[in-house]
C-alpha positions, 0 to 999 in steps of 0.5 A: 427754461420753463415749460408751459403745457399747451392745448393742441388745436385738436383738443381745443374746446370752448373759448380756446377753440374759438380763439384758435379758429380766429387765429387760423382765419386771421393768420393761417396758424395759431401763434405760439404766444396764443398757444402758451395762453391756451390753458385759460381761454378767458384770459387768452381772449382778453389778451387778444382783444387788447392786442386787436384793439391796440394793433388793428384799430384806428388810433393816433399811430399809423399801422406802420408805426404800430408795427415798428414799435412791436418789432422794436419791443420784440427785438428788445425782449429777444422775441421772434416777431 
């Protein structure tokens, strides 16, 4: 298994610190997927902006449909969701 160094919450600075703070405010903690992207704050922010755009804004799918799709894809990828 590959190992990706992650920035701890205590050592986060700049864009990464803001991303972590937003995650804590939104979910109460920083999800592992965000921690994995933590070495590049700009890319992590772009990824999270895409996620929020797809999952948290009004579009042609209901919130329940979006969550179902995310769950099915995560299961197919053998990921915890």
